[in-house]
C-alpha positions as CSV (number, residue, x, y, z in Angstrom):
1,M,4.9,-10.9,-22.7
2,N,2.7,-14.1,-22.9
3,K,-0.6,-12.6,-24.0
4,V,-3.8,-14.2,-22.6
5,K,-7.1,-14.4,-24.4
6,I,-10.3,-14.2,-22.4
7,C,-13.0,-14.9,-25.0
8,D,-12.3,-12.1,-27.5
9,I,-10.4,-9.9,-25.0
10,E,-6.6,-9.9,-25.3
11,V,-4.7,-9.2,-22.1
12,G,-1.1,-8.1,-22.2
13,G,-1.2,-6.4,-25.5
14,G,-1.1,-2.8,-24.3
15,N,-4.7,-2.2,-23.5
16,L,-6.1,-2.0,-20.0
17,I,-8.8,-4.4,-19.0
18,L,-11.3,-4.1,-16.2
19,M,-12.5,-6.9,-13.9
20,A,-15.2,-5.4,-11.7
21,G,-18.3,-6.2,-9.8
22,P,-19.6,-6.8,-6.3
23,C,-17.5,-8.6,-3.8
24,V,-20.0,-11.4,-3.4
25,L,-23.2,-12.3,-5.4
26,E,-26.1,-10.5,-3.7
27,G,-28.8,-12.2,-5.6
28,F,-29.4,-12.0,-9.4
29,E,-31.2,-8.7,-9.7
30,R,-28.8,-6.6,-7.7
31,S,-25.7,-8.3,-9.1
32,L,-27.0,-7.8,-12.6
33,K,-27.8,-4.1,-11.9
34,I,-24.2,-3.5,-10.7
35,G,-22.7,-5.4,-13.7
36,R,-24.9,-3.6,-16.2
37,R,-24.0,-0.2,-15.0
38,T,-20.3,-1.2,-14.8
39,K,-20.5,-2.4,-18.4
40,E,-22.1,0.8,-19.6
41,I,-19.2,2.8,-18.1
42,A,-16.6,0.4,-19.5
43,D,-18.2,0.5,-23.0
44,K,-18.2,4.3,-22.9
45,L,-14.5,4.4,-22.1
46,K,-13.7,1.5,-24.5
47,I,-12.3,-0.7,-21.7
48,P,-12.7,-4.5,-22.2
49,Y,-14.9,-5.6,-19.3
50,I,-15.1,-8.9,-17.3
51,F,-17.7,-9.3,-14.6
52,K,-16.5,-10.5,-11.2
53,A,-18.3,-11.7,-8.1
54,S,-17.8,-14.6,-5.7
55,F,-20.3,-17.4,-5.2
56,D,-18.7,-18.1,-1.8
57,K,-16.5,-16.0,0.4
58,A,-14.9,-18.8,2.3
59,N,-12.4,-16.6,4.2
60,R,-14.7,-14.2,6.0
61,S,-13.5,-12.8,9.4
62,S,-16.5,-14.2,11.2
63,I,-18.3,-17.5,10.9
64,K,-21.6,-15.5,11.0
65,S,-20.6,-13.3,8.0
66,F,-22.6,-13.6,4.8
67,R,-20.7,-16.0,2.4
68,G,-22.8,-15.9,-0.7
69,P,-25.3,-18.2,-2.4
70,G,-22.9,-21.2,-2.7
71,L,-21.6,-23.2,-5.7
72,E,-24.8,-24.5,-7.3
73,E,-27.0,-21.3,-7.0
74,G,-24.0,-19.1,-7.5
75,L,-23.1,-20.6,-10.9
76,K,-26.7,-20.3,-12.0
77,I,-26.6,-16.6,-11.2
78,L,-23.2,-16.1,-12.9
79,A,-24.4,-17.9,-16.0
80,A,-27.5,-15.8,-16.2
81,I,-25.4,-12.6,-15.8
82,K,-23.0,-13.8,-18.4
83,S,-25.8,-14.4,-20.9
84,E,-27.6,-11.1,-20.1
85,L,-24.6,-8.9,-20.4
86,N,-22.6,-10.9,-22.9
87,V,-19.4,-10.5,-21.0
88,P,-16.8,-13.0,-19.6
89,I,-17.0,-14.0,-16.0
90,V,-14.3,-14.3,-13.3
91,T,-14.9,-15.9,-10.0
92,D,-12.9,-17.5,-7.1
93,I,-12.5,-21.2,-6.4
94,H,-11.5,-22.4,-2.9
95,E,-11.5,-26.2,-3.3
96,T,-10.1,-28.5,-6.0
97,Y,-13.5,-30.1,-6.7
98,Q,-14.9,-26.6,-7.6
99,A,-12.5,-26.1,-10.6
100,E,-14.3,-28.4,-13.1
101,P,-17.9,-27.2,-12.5
102,V,-16.9,-23.5,-12.2
103,S,-15.0,-23.8,-15.5
104,K,-18.2,-24.6,-17.3
105,V,-19.5,-21.1,-16.5
106,A,-16.5,-18.9,-15.7
107,D,-13.9,-17.8,-18.3
108,V,-11.3,-17.0,-15.6
109,L,-10.8,-19.1,-12.5
110,Q,-9.4,-16.9,-9.7
111,I,-7.2,-18.3,-6.9
112,P,-7.7,-16.2,-3.7
113,A,-4.6,-14.7,-2.1
114,F,-4.7,-16.9,1.0
115,L,-4.6,-20.0,-1.3
116,C,-2.1,-18.9,-3.9
117,R,0.5,-21.6,-2.7
118,Q,-2.0,-24.5,-2.6
119,T,-0.5,-26.7,-5.2
120,D,-3.5,-29.0,-5.7
121,L,-5.8,-26.1,-6.2
122,L,-3.4,-24.5,-8.8
123,M,-3.1,-27.9,-10.6
124,A,-6.9,-28.3,-10.7
125,A,-7.4,-24.8,-12.1
126,A,-4.7,-25.3,-14.7
127,K,-6.2,-28.6,-16.0
128,T,-9.5,-26.8,-16.9
129,D,-7.7,-25.0,-19.7
130,K,-9.3,-21.7,-18.5
131,V,-7.4,-18.6,-17.8
132,V,-6.1,-18.7,-14.2
133,N,-5.8,-15.4,-12.3
134,V,-3.7,-15.8,-9.1
135,K,-3.8,-13.1,-6.4
136,K,-0.5,-12.7,-4.7
137,G,-0.7,-13.8,-1.1
138,Q,-0.5,-11.0,1.5
139,F,2.3,-13.1,3.1
140,L,4.5,-13.4,-0.1
141,S,7.1,-11.3,-1.8
142,A,6.6,-10.6,-5.5
143,N,9.6,-12.8,-6.3
144,E,7.9,-15.8,-4.7
145,M,5.1,-15.6,-7.2
146,K,7.6,-17.1,-9.7
147,N,7.1,-20.4,-7.9
148,V,3.3,-20.1,-8.4
149,V,3.9,-19.5,-12.1
150,T,6.1,-22.6,-12.4
151,K,3.5,-24.7,-10.7
152,L,0.9,-23.6,-13.2
153,E,3.2,-24.0,-16.2
154,E,4.2,-27.5,-15.1
155,S,0.5,-28.3,-14.7
156,G,0.0,-27.6,-18.4
157,T,-1.1,-24.0,-18.8
158,K,0.3,-20.7,-19.9
159,K,-3.0,-18.9,-19.5
160,I,-1.8,-17.1,-16.4
161,M,-2.5,-13.7,-14.9
162,L,-1.0,-12.4,-11.6
163,T,-2.8,-9.9,-9.3
164,E,-1.2,-7.6,-6.8
165,R,-3.4,-6.8,-3.7
166,G,-1.0,-5.6,-1.1
167,T,1.2,-7.2,1.6
168,S,0.3,-7.6,5.3
169,F,2.8,-6.7,8.0
170,G,0.1,-7.3,10.7
171,Y,-1.8,-4.7,12.6
172,N,-4.8,-4.9,10.3
173,N,-3.1,-3.1,7.4
174,L,-1.9,-3.8,3.9
175,V,0.9,-2.0,2.0
176,V,1.4,-2.0,-1.7
177,D,5.1,-2.1,-2.9
178,M,4.8,-0.9,-6.4
179,R,8.1,-2.6,-7.2
180,G,6.2,-5.9,-7.1
181,L,4.3,-5.0,-10.2
182,A,7.5,-4.7,-12.2
183,T,8.9,-7.9,-10.6
184,M,5.8,-9.9,-11.5
185,R,5.7,-8.5,-15.0
186,S,9.2,-9.8,-15.5
187,F,7.8,-13.3,-15.4
188,N,6.2,-12.5,-18.8
189,Y,2.6,-12.8,-17.9
190,P,-0.1,-10.0,-17.6
191,V,-0.3,-8.3,-14.2
192,I,-3.5,-6.9,-12.7
193,F,-3.7,-4.4,-9.9
194,D,-6.5,-5.0,-7.3
195,G,-7.3,-1.4,-6.3
196,T,-9.9,-2.2,-3.7
197,H,-8.5,-5.1,-1.8
198,S,-5.3,-3.2,-1.6
199,V,-7.0,-0.6,0.7
200,Q,-8.6,-3.3,2.9
201,L,-7.9,-3.3,6.6
202,P,-8.0,-7.1,7.2
203,G,-10.0,-7.8,10.4
204,G,-9.9,-4.1,11.2
205,A,-13.5,-4.0,12.3
206,G,-13.1,-6.9,14.7
207,T,-15.4,-9.5,13.2
208,S,-15.1,-8.0,9.7
209,S,-12.5,-6.1,7.6
210,G,-12.4,-2.4,7.3
211,G,-11.2,-0.4,4.4
212,Q,-10.0,3.0,3.2
213,R,-11.6,3.5,-0.2
214,E,-10.5,7.2,-0.3
215,F,-7.0,5.9,-1.2
216,V,-8.1,3.8,-4.2
217,P,-7.6,6.6,-6.8
218,Y,-4.0,7.2,-5.6
219,L,-3.0,3.6,-5.7
220,T,-4.7,2.8,-9.0
221,R,-3.0,5.8,-10.7
222,A,0.3,4.8,-9.2
223,A,-0.1,1.3,-10.5
224,A,-0.9,2.5,-14.0
225,A,2.2,4.6,-13.9
226,V,4.4,1.6,-13.0
227,G,2.7,-0.5,-15.7
228,I,-0.2,-2.9,-15.5
229,D,-2.4,-4.9,-17.9
230,G,-5.6,-4.7,-16.0
231,L,-7.5,-3.3,-13.1
232,F,-9.5,-5.3,-10.6
233,L,-12.1,-3.3,-8.6
234,E,-15.0,-4.2,-6.4
235,V,-17.9,-1.9,-7.1
236,H,-21.4,-1.4,-5.7
237,D,-24.4,0.8,-6.2
238,N,-24.6,1.5,-2.5
239,P,-21.4,0.2,-0.7
240,A,-22.9,0.8,2.8
241,E,-25.4,-2.0,2.0
242,G,-22.8,-4.3,0.7
243,L,-22.7,-7.7,2.3
244,S,-18.9,-8.1,2.1
245,D,-16.1,-5.6,1.8
246,A,-18.4,-2.7,2.1
247,A,-15.7,-0.4,3.4
248,N,-13.5,-0.6,0.3
249,M,-15.9,-1.1,-2.6
250,I,-16.2,1.8,-5.0
251,P,-19.6,3.5,-5.4
252,L,-20.7,3.1,-9.0
253,D,-21.3,6.9,-9.3
254,E,-17.5,7.4,-8.8
255,L,-16.3,4.7,-11.1
256,E,-16.2,6.6,-14.4
257,D,-14.2,9.4,-13.0
258,L,-11.7,7.0,-11.5
259,L,-11.3,5.0,-14.7
260,R,-10.8,8.1,-16.8
261,K,-7.9,9.2,-14.6
262,V,-6.3,5.8,-14.6
263,L,-6.7,5.5,-18.4
264,A,-5.0,8.9,-18.8
265,V,-2.0,7.7,-16.8
266,H,-2.0,4.3,-18.6
267,E,-1.9,6.0,-22.1
268,V,1.1,8.0,-21.1
269,T,3.1,5.1,-19.8
270,K,2.0,1.9,-21.7
271,N,4.8,2.1,-24.2
272,F,7.6,2.7,-21.8
């Protein structure tokens, strides 16, 4: 396993890391509140924590949907949260020109699932020398992610993580094939499981995506049993008020219990 360092956090060494936060930045104060409470829970459970949020959701179902504060304002908010909480930051990039300025703030550049085969975007992310977390496209098999890994390696980086978030077969649903976790781990890079996007119902609400957050505990425990290096979760103090992915974000008051159960499974299986 090629271990990856995110600041002082080692990924791929047997511990479980947590990347969590709101789907999209909802202003500084609320985003900070969510991050602070998540960090308190992670610290209590001794889980290395990385704050996540998007400055722009460029793939919303509707053109009228809230997208976020944008690049300039979003990076200011992320930098302030990073300083306030003293944690690493992960955020998405959608365009090649975003890689360089985002790398000045974020410790992990995330490639959205819909863009995981965009060669120029992967190359731009690799050249920043930051860790690159690629979400497996809903349209790809796990085996095809080896091509993504090769693109990143040949662009000069081995700071790679791969994230499973389900596969779409149409009809507004995603299915997680747990075999894919083992397949992607065979590429010798850390694998993350996205427990909240995996229960998303893409476009299921017409002009927005639906979700089935009640299934998150089952899928996250199953993923931990197969073997993962980290967990990606979208969390919110009041998901009903969330401006993106409200239907699948985890309420903060349920997060600790969820993580305790996932950790228990992880501890049993991590040495298998």
